[in-house]
N, CA, C and O atoms as CSV, one atom per row, in Angstrom:
chain,resi,resn,atom,element,x,y,z
A,1,UNK,N,N,39.925,-8.544,37.904
A,1,UNK,CA,C,38.588,-8.112,37.005
A,1,UNK,C,C,37.944,-7.805,38.468
A,1,UNK,O,O,37.104,-6.906,38.457
A,2,UNK,N,N,38.230,-8.464,39.825
A,2,UNK,CA,C,37.318,-8.410,40.629
A,2,UNK,C,C,37.444,-6.931,41.304
A,2,UNK,O,O,36.557,-6.096,41.481
A,3,UNK,N,N,39.034,-6.868,41.673
A,3,UNK,CA,C,39.777,-5.651,41.954
A,3,UNK,C,C,38.785,-4.465,41.329
A,3,UNK,O,O,38.048,-3.748,42.005
A,4,UNK,N,N,38.915,-4.432,40.097
A,4,UNK,CA,C,38.161,-3.405,39.221
A,4,UNK,C,C,36.556,-3.551,39.349
A,4,UNK,O,O,36.245,-2.367,39.485
A,5,UNK,N,N,35.736,-4.046,39.375
A,5,UNK,CA,C,34.414,-4.175,39.810
A,5,UNK,C,C,34.127,-3.861,41.103
A,5,UNK,O,O,33.001,-3.461,41.397
A,6,UNK,N,N,34.968,-3.984,41.902
A,6,UNK,CA,C,34.712,-3.701,43.560
A,6,UNK,C,C,35.254,-1.949,43.657
A,6,UNK,O,O,35.202,-1.271,44.683
A,7,UNK,N,N,35.698,-1.542,42.477
A,7,UNK,CA,C,36.119,-0.007,42.587
A,7,UNK,C,C,34.969,0.942,42.028
A,7,UNK,O,O,34.579,2.097,42.195
A,8,UNK,N,N,34.623,-0.235,41.236
A,8,UNK,CA,C,33.437,0.297,40.333
A,8,UNK,C,C,32.100,0.480,41.377
A,8,UNK,O,O,31.490,1.547,41.322
A,9,UNK,N,N,31.768,-0.311,42.089
A,9,UNK,CA,C,30.863,-0.677,42.852
A,9,UNK,C,C,30.647,0.353,44.104
A,9,UNK,O,O,29.599,0.704,44.647
A,10,UNK,N,N,32.040,0.726,44.381
A,10,UNK,CA,C,32.138,1.625,46.140
A,10,UNK,C,C,31.671,2.703,45.342
A,10,UNK,O,O,30.973,3.466,46.010
A,11,UNK,N,N,31.805,3.046,44.147
A,11,UNK,CA,C,31.154,4.436,43.300
A,11,UNK,C,C,29.749,4.795,43.866
A,11,UNK,O,O,29.500,5.974,44.119
A,12,UNK,N,N,28.322,3.292,44.184
A,12,UNK,CA,C,27.538,3.497,44.379
A,12,UNK,C,C,27.329,2.927,45.720
A,12,UNK,O,O,26.176,2.522,45.869
A,13,UNK,N,N,28.073,2.778,46.711
A,13,UNK,CA,C,27.653,2.093,47.812
A,13,UNK,C,C,27.180,2.671,48.688
A,13,UNK,O,O,26.567,2.196,49.644
A,14,UNK,N,N,27.477,4.070,48.394
A,14,UNK,CA,C,26.182,4.510,49.532
A,14,UNK,C,C,25.223,4.295,48.926
A,14,UNK,O,O,24.381,3.668,49.569
A,15,UNK,N,N,24.961,4.543,47.942
A,15,UNK,CA,C,23.181,5.049,47.184
A,15,UNK,C,C,23.069,3.125,47.548
A,15,UNK,O,O,22.196,2.760,48.336
A,16,UNK,N,N,23.578,2.552,47.199
A,16,UNK,CA,C,23.281,0.615,47.787
A,16,UNK,C,C,22.475,0.384,49.488
A,16,UNK,O,O,21.421,-0.120,49.875
A,17,UNK,N,N,23.276,0.850,49.938
A,17,UNK,CA,C,23.620,0.745,51.485
A,17,UNK,C,C,22.377,1.707,52.142
A,17,UNK,O,O,21.922,1.360,53.233
A,18,UNK,N,N,21.840,2.901,51.481
A,18,UNK,CA,C,20.594,3.140,51.743
A,18,UNK,C,C,19.188,2.557,51.483
A,18,UNK,O,O,18.098,2.751,52.021
A,19,UNK,N,N,19.650,1.685,50.352
A,19,UNK,CA,C,18.871,0.604,50.060
A,19,UNK,C,C,18.355,-0.646,50.826
A,19,UNK,O,O,17.263,-1.170,51.046
A,20,UNK,N,N,19.463,-0.840,51.082
A,20,UNK,CA,C,19.531,-3.014,51.596
A,20,UNK,C,C,20.730,-2.466,52.470
A,20,UNK,O,O,21.335,-1.394,52.446
A,21,UNK,N,N,20.856,-3.689,53.312
A,21,UNK,CA,C,22.048,-4.057,53.653
A,21,UNK,C,C,22.706,-4.795,52.687
A,21,UNK,O,O,22.216,-5.731,52.056
A,22,UNK,N,N,23.932,-4.313,52.574
A,22,UNK,CA,C,24.605,-4.647,51.346
A,22,UNK,C,C,25.821,-5.256,51.870
A,22,UNK,O,O,26.372,-4.666,52.798
A,23,UNK,N,N,26.334,-6.341,51.430
A,23,UNK,CA,C,27.967,-6.878,51.478
A,23,UNK,C,C,28.390,-7.506,51.141
A,23,UNK,O,O,27.714,-8.485,50.825
A,24,UNK,N,N,29.885,-7.555,50.886
A,24,UNK,CA,C,30.879,-8.052,49.895
A,24,UNK,C,C,31.351,-9.504,50.500
A,24,UNK,O,O,31.831,-9.483,51.634
A,25,UNK,N,N,31.228,-11.004,49.691
A,25,UNK,CA,C,31.414,-11.729,50.189
A,25,UNK,C,C,32.995,-12.496,49.379
A,25,UNK,O,O,32.969,-12.816,48.190
A,26,UNK,N,N,34.190,-12.679,50.200
A,26,UNK,CA,C,35.164,-12.893,49.393
A,26,UNK,C,C,36.059,-14.026,50.092
A,26,UNK,O,O,36.350,-13.963,51.287
A,27,UNK,N,N,36.441,-14.991,49.311
A,27,UNK,CA,C,37.053,-16.423,49.569
A,27,UNK,C,C,38.037,-16.517,49.742
A,27,UNK,O,O,38.485,-17.655,49.882
A,28,UNK,N,N,38.968,-15.308,49.833
A,28,UNK,CA,C,40.374,-14.736,50.073
A,28,UNK,C,C,40.926,-15.140,51.833
A,28,UNK,O,O,40.317,-15.034,52.897
A,29,UNK,N,N,42.173,-15.572,51.552
A,29,UNK,CA,C,42.475,-15.562,53.115
A,29,UNK,C,C,42.177,-14.213,53.656
A,29,UNK,O,O,41.931,-13.192,53.014
A,30,UNK,N,N,42.234,-14.365,54.859
A,30,UNK,CA,C,42.114,-12.712,55.792
A,30,UNK,C,C,43.111,-11.852,55.151
A,30,UNK,O,O,42.736,-10.862,54.523
A,31,UNK,N,N,44.276,-12.134,55.252
A,31,UNK,CA,C,45.647,-10.917,54.878
A,31,UNK,C,C,44.861,-10.563,53.696
A,31,UNK,O,O,44.319,-9.459,53.727
A,32,UNK,N,N,44.676,-11.397,52.514
A,32,UNK,CA,C,44.432,-11.146,50.528
A,32,UNK,C,C,43.211,-10.155,51.054
A,32,UNK,O,O,43.361,-8.972,50.750
A,33,UNK,N,N,42.182,-10.449,51.703
A,33,UNK,CA,C,41.012,-9.423,51.848
A,33,UNK,C,C,41.460,-8.067,52.118
A,33,UNK,O,O,41.105,-7.072,51.486
A,34,UNK,N,N,42.424,-8.102,53.295
A,34,UNK,CA,C,42.687,-7.491,53.911
A,34,UNK,C,C,42.990,-5.458,52.724
A,34,UNK,O,O,42.721,-4.267,52.569
A,35,UNK,N,N,43.785,-6.768,52.291
A,35,UNK,CA,C,44.497,-6.385,51.056
A,35,UNK,C,C,43.616,-5.559,49.972
A,35,UNK,O,O,43.641,-4.404,49.546
A,36,UNK,N,N,43.034,-6.408,49.795
A,36,UNK,CA,C,41.665,-6.035,48.702
A,36,UNK,C,C,40.917,-5.074,49.305
A,36,UNK,O,O,40.405,-4.342,48.459
A,37,UNK,N,N,40.557,-4.679,50.786
A,37,UNK,CA,C,39.493,-4.004,51.019
A,37,UNK,C,C,40.538,-2.493,50.831
A,37,UNK,O,O,39.964,-1.404,50.798
A,38,UNK,N,N,41.903,-2.555,50.731
A,38,UNK,CA,C,42.801,-1.031,50.639
A,38,UNK,C,C,43.119,-0.816,49.352
A,38,UNK,O,O,43.539,0.262,48.933
A,39,UNK,N,N,42.898,-2.038,48.523
A,39,UNK,CA,C,43.630,-1.562,47.257
A,39,UNK,C,C,42.387,-0.848,47.009
A,39,UNK,O,O,42.553,0.280,46.545
A,40,UNK,N,N,41.127,-1.231,47.207
A,40,UNK,CA,C,39.504,-1.165,45.757
A,40,UNK,C,C,38.894,0.183,46.968
A,40,UNK,O,O,38.053,0.972,46.537
A,41,UNK,N,N,39.378,0.323,48.387
A,41,UNK,CA,C,38.595,1.286,49.485
A,41,UNK,C,C,37.437,0.929,49.631
A,41,UNK,O,O,36.766,1.672,50.347
A,42,UNK,N,N,36.603,-0.534,48.934
A,42,UNK,CA,C,35.502,-0.386,49.321
A,42,UNK,C,C,35.065,-0.047,50.539
A,42,UNK,O,O,35.890,-0.440,51.363
A,43,UNK,N,N,34.247,0.443,50.999
A,43,UNK,CA,C,33.332,0.838,52.190
A,43,UNK,C,C,32.287,-0.481,53.160
A,43,UNK,O,O,31.915,-0.711,54.310
A,44,UNK,N,N,32.162,-1.160,51.509
A,44,UNK,CA,C,30.875,-2.043,52.340
A,44,UNK,C,C,31.876,-3.120,53.399
A,44,UNK,O,O,33.100,-3.249,53.366
A,45,UNK,N,N,31.180,-3.600,54.035
A,45,UNK,CA,C,31.702,-5.045,54.936
A,45,UNK,C,C,31.629,-5.825,54.066
A,45,UNK,O,O,30.739,-6.175,53.291
A,46,UNK,N,N,33.321,-6.268,54.351
A,46,UNK,CA,C,33.624,-7.981,53.436
A,46,UNK,C,C,33.330,-9.282,54.698
A,46,UNK,O,O,33.936,-9.470,55.753
A,47,UNK,N,N,32.409,-9.881,54.222
A,47,UNK,CA,C,32.725,-11.146,54.915
A,47,UNK,C,C,33.431,-12.320,53.998
A,47,UNK,O,O,33.321,-12.476,52.782
A,48,UNK,N,N,34.148,-13.057,54.893
A,48,UNK,CA,C,35.074,-13.745,54.301
A,48,UNK,C,C,34.215,-15.189,54.983
A,48,UNK,O,O,33.645,-15.482,56.034
A,49,UNK,N,N,34.661,-16.092,53.137
A,49,UNK,CA,C,33.779,-17.566,53.426
A,49,UNK,C,C,34.989,-18.139,52.394
A,49,UNK,O,O,35.115,-18.029,51.175
A,50,UNK,N,N,36.023,-18.961,53.667
A,50,UNK,CA,C,36.899,-19.802,52.713
A,50,UNK,C,C,36.392,-21.190,51.901
A,50,UNK,O,O,36.966,-21.716,50.948
A,51,UNK,N,N,35.305,-21.572,52.475
A,51,UNK,CA,C,34.405,-23.034,52.258
A,51,UNK,C,C,33.910,-22.949,51.472
A,51,UNK,O,O,33.659,-24.011,50.902
A,52,UNK,N,N,33.365,-21.597,50.807
A,52,UNK,CA,C,32.327,-21.135,49.579
A,52,UNK,C,C,31.169,-21.564,50.039
A,52,UNK,O,O,30.397,-22.182,49.306
A,53,UNK,N,N,30.858,-21.260,51.469
A,53,UNK,CA,C,29.359,-22.234,52.043
A,53,UNK,C,C,27.948,-21.461,51.288
A,53,UNK,O,O,26.762,-21.790,51.278
A,54,UNK,N,N,28.910,-19.933,50.491
A,54,UNK,CA,C,27.695,-18.710,50.351
A,54,UNK,C,C,27.695,-19.209,48.240
A,54,UNK,O,O,26.917,-18.901,47.337
A,55,UNK,N,N,28.753,-19.914,48.261
A,55,UNK,CA,C,28.486,-20.163,46.336
A,55,UNK,C,C,27.815,-21.697,46.356
A,55,UNK,O,O,27.281,-22.263,45.402
A,56,UNK,N,N,27.948,-22.083,47.379
A,56,UNK,CA,C,26.996,-23.728,46.935
A,56,UNK,C,C,25.997,-23.227,47.647
A,56,UNK,O,O,25.091,-23.956,47.243
A,57,UNK,N,N,25.404,-22.372,48.564
A,57,UNK,CA,C,24.076,-22.267,49.079
A,57,UNK,C,C,23.253,-21.350,47.915
A,57,UNK,O,O,22.083,-21.693,47.744
A,58,UNK,N,N,23.698,-20.332,47.180
A,58,UNK,CA,C,23.172,-19.779,46.247
A,58,UNK,C,C,23.918,-19.881,44.904
A,58,UNK,O,O,24.186,-18.958,44.135
A,59,UNK,N,N,24.300,-21.670,44.729
A,59,UNK,CA,C,24.338,-22.033,43.437
A,59,UNK,C,C,25.321,-20.750,42.213
A,59,UNK,O,O,25.400,-20.454,41.021
A,60,UNK,N,N,25.798,-20.434,43.345
A,60,UNK,CA,C,27.658,-19.212,42.829
A,60,UNK,C,C,28.216,-20.087,42.425
A,60,UNK,O,O,29.342,-19.599,42.336
A,61,UNK,N,N,28.328,-21.449,41.960
A,61,UNK,CA,C,29.796,-21.969,42.053
A,61,UNK,C,C,30.182,-21.974,40.769
A,61,UNK,O,O,29.134,-22.236,40.178
A,62,UNK,N,N,31.225,-21.821,39.775
A,62,UNK,CA,C,31.697,-21.775,38.271
A,62,UNK,C,C,31.164,-22.915,38.271
A,62,UNK,O,O,31.298,-23.860,39.049
A,63,UNK,N,N,30.071,-22.680,36.644
A,63,UNK,CA,C,29.507,-24.008,35.732
A,63,UNK,C,C,31.062,-23.804,34.452
A,63,UNK,O,O,32.050,-23.111,34.209
A,64,UNK,N,N,30.395,-24.815,34.067
A,64,UNK,CA,C,31.148,-24.830,32.439
A,64,UNK,C,C,31.139,-24.027,31.400
A,64,UNK,O,O,32.036,-23.843,30.577
A,65,UNK,N,N,29.727,-23.389,31.488
A,65,UNK,CA,C,29.066,-22.684,30.491
A,65,UNK,C,C,28.937,-21.261,30.616
A,65,UNK,O,O,28.544,-20.543,29.696
A,66,UNK,N,N,29.224,-20.906,31.606
A,66,UNK,CA,C,29.411,-19.502,32.067
A,66,UNK,C,C,30.381,-18.978,32.490
A,66,UNK,O,O,31.278,-19.724,32.885
A,67,UNK,N,N,30.569,-17.557,32.568
A,67,UNK,CA,C,31.725,-16.668,32.609
A,67,UNK,C,C,32.792,-17.813,34.047
A,67,UNK,O,O,32.446,-18.923,34.452
A,68,UNK,N,N,34.048,-17.022,34.483
A,68,UNK,CA,C,34.803,-18.104,35.026
A,68,UNK,C,C,34.070,-19.533,34.944
A,68,UNK,O,O,33.470,-20.012,35.906
A,69,UNK,N,N,34.142,-19.935,34.141
A,69,UNK,CA,C,33.466,-21.753,34.183
A,69,UNK,C,C,34.469,-23.664,34.262
A,69,UNK,O,O,34.329,-24.878,34.415
A,70,UNK,N,N,35.839,-22.058,33.902
A,70,UNK,CA,C,37.373,-22.884,34.133
A,70,UNK,C,C,37.777,-22.745,35.580
A,70,UNK,O,O,38.824,-23.250,35.987
A,71,UNK,N,N,36.802,-21.933,36.514
A,71,UNK,CA,C,38.247,-21.373,37.064
A,71,UNK,C,C,37.221,-22.347,38.741
A,71,UNK,O,O,36.019,-22.529,38.937
A,72,UNK,N,N,38.687,-22.786,39.722
A,72,UNK,CA,C,37.931,-23.661,41.273
A,72,UNK,C,C,38.213,-22.812,42.100
A,72,UNK,O,O,38.815,-21.765,41.859
A,73,UNK,N,N,37.760,-23.219,43.281
A,73,UNK,CA,C,38.359,-22.986,44.575
A,73,UNK,C,C,37.559,-20.987,44.766
A,73,UNK,O,O,37.650,-20.055,45.566
A,74,UNK,N,N,37.106,-21.181,43.934
A,74,UNK,CA,C,36.345,-19.048,43.926
A,74,UNK,C,C,34.798,-19.216,43.650
A,74,UNK,O,O,34.362,-20.167,43.001
A,75,UNK,N,N,33.934,-18.144,44.230
A,75,UNK,CA,C,32.655,-18.416,43.436
A,75,UNK,C,C,32.783,-17.227,42.748
A,75,UNK,O,O,33.596,-16.305,42.670
A,76,UNK,N,N,31.309,-17.665,42.092
A,76,UNK,CA,C,31.242,-16.562,40.336
A,76,UNK,C,C,31.245,-14.810,41.034
A,76,UNK,O,O,31.107,-14.447,42.202
A,77,UNK,N,N,31.435,-14.104,39.933
A,77,UNK,CA,C,30.958,-12.466,40.560
A,77,UNK,C,C,29.804,-12.643,39.863
A,77,UNK,O,O,29.479,-13.202,38.815
A,78,UNK,N,N,29.123,-11.844,40.963
A,78,UNK,CA,C,27.753,-11.720,40.357
A,78,UNK,C,C,26.949,-11.093,41.904
A,78,UNK,O,O,27.577,-10.227,42.513
A,79,UNK,N,N,25.797,-11.484,42.392
A,79,UNK,CA,C,25.037,-11.142,43.575
A,79,UNK,C,C,23.361,-11.569,43.097
A,79,UNK,O,O,22.676,-11.891,42.126
A,80,UNK,N,N,23.313,-11.318,44.462
A,80,UNK,CA,C,21.863,-11.916,44.739
A,80,UNK,C,C,20.827,-10.883,46.042
A,80,UNK,O,O,21.004,-10.359,47.142
A,81,UNK,N,N,19.920,-11.028,45.204
A,81,UNK,CA,C,19.351,-9.929,46.562
A,81,UNK,C,C,18.048,-10.797,47.135
A,81,UNK,O,O,17.193,-11.356,46.449
A,82,UNK,N,N,18.113,-10.765,48.166
A,82,UNK,CA,C,17.080,-11.096,49.523
A,82,UNK,C,C,16.633,-10.489,50.096
A,82,UNK,O,O,17.252,-9.608,50.692
A,83,UNK,N,N,14.952,-10.703,50.233
A,83,UNK,CA,C,14.196,-9.822,50.707
A,83,UNK,C,C,14.094,-10.201,52.149
A,83,UNK,O,O,14.600,-11.209,52.641
A,84,UNK,N,N,13.486,-9.421,52.693
A,84,UNK,CA,C,13.389,-9.665,54.164
A,84,UNK,C,C,13.039,-10.809,55.408
A,84,UNK,O,O,13.334,-10.985,56.590
A,85,UNK,N,N,11.906,-11.704,53.940
A,85,UNK,CA,C,11.569,-12.858,54.622
A,85,UNK,C,C,12.922,-14.015,54.261
A,85,UNK,O,O,12.978,-15.233,54.425
A,86,UNK,N,N,13.739,-13.221,53.816
A,86,UNK,CA,C,14.514,-14.828,53.794
A,86,UNK,C,C,14.661,-15.264,51.789
A,86,UNK,O,O,15.552,-16.035,51.434
A,87,UNK,N,N,13.922,-14.797,50.990
A,87,UNK,CA,C,13.293,-15.405,49.893
A,87,UNK,C,C,14.400,-14.213,48.640
A,87,UNK,O,O,14.618,-13.044,48.322
A,88,UNK,N,N,14.727,-15.495,48.397
A,88,UNK,CA,C,15.652,-14.728,46.688
A,88,UNK,C,C,15.209,-14.157,45.528
A,88,UNK,O,O,15.023,-14.733,44.456
A,89,UNK,N,N,15.080,-13.234,45.733
A,89,UNK,CA,C,14.766,-12.300,44.705
A,89,UNK,C,C,15.089,-11.985,43.228
A,89,UNK,O,O,14.320,-11.661,42.323
A,90,UNK,N,N,16.379,-12.159,43.220
A,90,UNK,CA,C,17.143,-11.778,42.286
A,90,UNK,C,C,18.365,-12.483,42.753
A,90,UNK,O,O,18.713,-12.478,43.934
A,91,UNK,N,N,19.288,-13.351,41.390
A,91,UNK,CA,C,20.607,-14.222,41.427
A,91,UNK,C,C,21.054,-13.670,40.075
A,91,UNK,O,O,20.540,-13.722,38.957
A,92,UNK,N,N,21.984,-13.220,40.461
A,92,UNK,CA,C,22.514,-13.170,38.927
A,92,UNK,C,C,24.625,-13.187,39.057
A,92,UNK,O,O,25.516,-12.610,39.680
A,93,UNK,N,N,24.485,-14.112,38.148
A,93,UNK,CA,C,26.299,-13.907,37.895
A,93,UNK,C,C,26.977,-12.933,37.116
A,93,UNK,O,O,27.053,-13.102,35.899
A,94,UNK,N,N,27.472,-11.950,37.648
A,94,UNK,CA,C,28.106,-11.079,36.350
A,94,UNK,C,C,29.350,-10.550,36.706
A,94,UNK,O,O,29.829,-9.947,37.667
A,95,UNK,N,N,29.598,-10.833,35.974
A,95,UNK,CA,C,31.364,-10.748,36.057
A,95,UNK,C,C,31.661,-8.679,36.058
A,95,UNK,O,O,32.613,-8.027,36.486
A,96,UNK,N,N,30.593,-8.314,35.500
A,96,UNK,CA,C,30.978,-6.962,35.609
A,96,UNK,C,C,29.751,-6.372,36.346
A,96,UNK,O,O,29.009,-5.630,35.703
A,97,UNK,N,N,29.415,-6.704,37.938
A,97,UNK,CA,C,27.973,-5.954,38.900
A,97,UNK,C,C,28.780,-4.965,39.458
A,97,UNK,O,O,28.107,-4.110,40.034
A,98,UNK,N,N,30.225,-4.740,39.501
A,98,UNK,CA,C,30.738,-3.096,39.695
A,98,UNK,C,C,29.524,-2.014,38.608
A,98,UNK,O,O,28.476,-1.410,38.832
A,99,UNK,N,N,30.074,-2.152,37.862
A,99,UNK,CA,C,29.519,-1.421,36.615
A,99,UNK,C,C,28.149,-1.710,36.316
A,99,UNK,O,O,27.492,-1.043,35.516
A,100,UNK,N,N,27.649,-2.831,37.036
A,100,UNK,CA,C,26.190,-2.362,36.514
A,100,UNK,C,C,25.228,-2.190,37.917
A,100,UNK,O,O,24.049,-2.520,38.047
A,101,UNK,N,N,26.006,-1.650,38.776
A,101,UNK,CA,C,25.062,-1.319,39.763
A,101,UNK,C,C,24.332,-1.058,39.855
A,101,UNK,O,O,23.464,-1.623,40.520
A,102,UNK,N,N,24.180,0.252,39.077
A,102,UNK,CA,C,22.617,0.887,38.608
A,102,UNK,C,C,21.771,0.132,38.598
A,102,UNK,O,O,20.715,0.484,39.124
A,103,UNK,N,N,21.850,-1.020,38.090
A,103,UNK,CA,C,20.578,-2.382,37.894
A,103,UNK,C,C,20.452,-2.541,39.308
A,103,UNK,O,O,19.358,-2.445,39.864
A,104,UNK,N,N,21.364,-2.745,39.833
A,104,UNK,CA,C,20.944,-3.333,41.431
A,104,UNK,C,C,20.513,-3.077,42.176
A,104,UNK,O,O,19.924,-3.799,42.980
A,105,UNK,N,N,20.701,-1.439,42.198
A,105,UNK,CA,C,19.748,-0.140,42.680
A,105,UNK,C,C,18.360,-0.475,41.686
A,105,UNK,O,O,17.480,-1.295,41.951
A,106,UNK,N,N,18.419,0.153,40.823
A,106,UNK,CA,C,16.959,-0.255,40.779
A,106,UNK,C,C,15.744,-1.074,40.667
A,106,UNK,O,O,14.556,-0.776,40.547
A,107,UNK,N,N,16.632,-2.643,40.771
A,107,UNK,CA,C,16.394,-3.949,41.521
A,107,UNK,C,C,15.540,-3.217,42.668
A,107,UNK,O,O,14.497,-2.564,42.624
A,108,UNK,N,N,16.408,-3.593,43.722
A,108,UNK,CA,C,16.133,-3.136,45.336
A,108,UNK,C,C,14.901,-1.957,45.341
A,108,UNK,O,O,13.971,-2.164,46.120
A,109,UNK,N,N,14.859,-0.652,44.450
A,109,UNK,CA,C,14.151,0.749,44.373
A,109,UNK,C,C,12.903,-0.382,43.794
A,109,UNK,O,O,11.799,-0.113,44.266
A,110,UNK,N,N,12.922,-1.491,42.930
A,110,UNK,CA,C,11.391,-1.710,41.872
A,110,UNK,C,C,10.936,-2.716,42.922
A,110,UNK,O,O,9.754,-3.001,42.729
A,111,UNK,N,N,11.697,-3.632,44.425
A,111,UNK,CA,C,11.632,-4.218,45.262
A,111,UNK,C,C,10.894,-3.467,46.484
A,111,UNK,O,O,10.535,-4.288,47.327
A,112,UNK,N,N,10.611,-2.318,46.772
A,112,UNK,CA,C,10.485,-1.430,47.849
A,112,UNK,C,C,9.168,-0.598,47.081
A,112,UNK,O,O,8.428,0.062,47.811
A,113,UNK,N,N,8.981,-0.632,46.060
A,113,UNK,CA,C,7.786,0.144,45.831
A,113,UNK,C,C,6.665,-0.965,45.993
A,113,UNK,O,O,6.700,-2.162,45.705
A,114,UNK,N,N,5.533,-0.088,46.616
A,114,UNK,CA,C,4.286,-0.556,46.423
A,114,UNK,C,C,3.557,-1.623,45.405
A,114,UNK,O,O,2.347,-1.834,45.495
């Protein structure tokens, strides 16, 4: 699922990068992360977080009533939009985040408009 969604996200990577600083956060081992980048051809920077600090900080650990709720050792798939002041503007668990890249772009555009 993650591989497929990163492939989908790649289709919008240039547009996303024009709107904001965009990162992929991965909890895999470094070798697996390199392999993931090769398979998906993702051009966005991939940050490694083996300890899931980002998932804890942004409340993205799996929960029983959400997609991926029965999994452990991974963060939920989705996205977080943080403005220039460090305020979380949007936080969404979304197992289809790559297919929904247009929604992320729309959110970014709305946040930038006066």
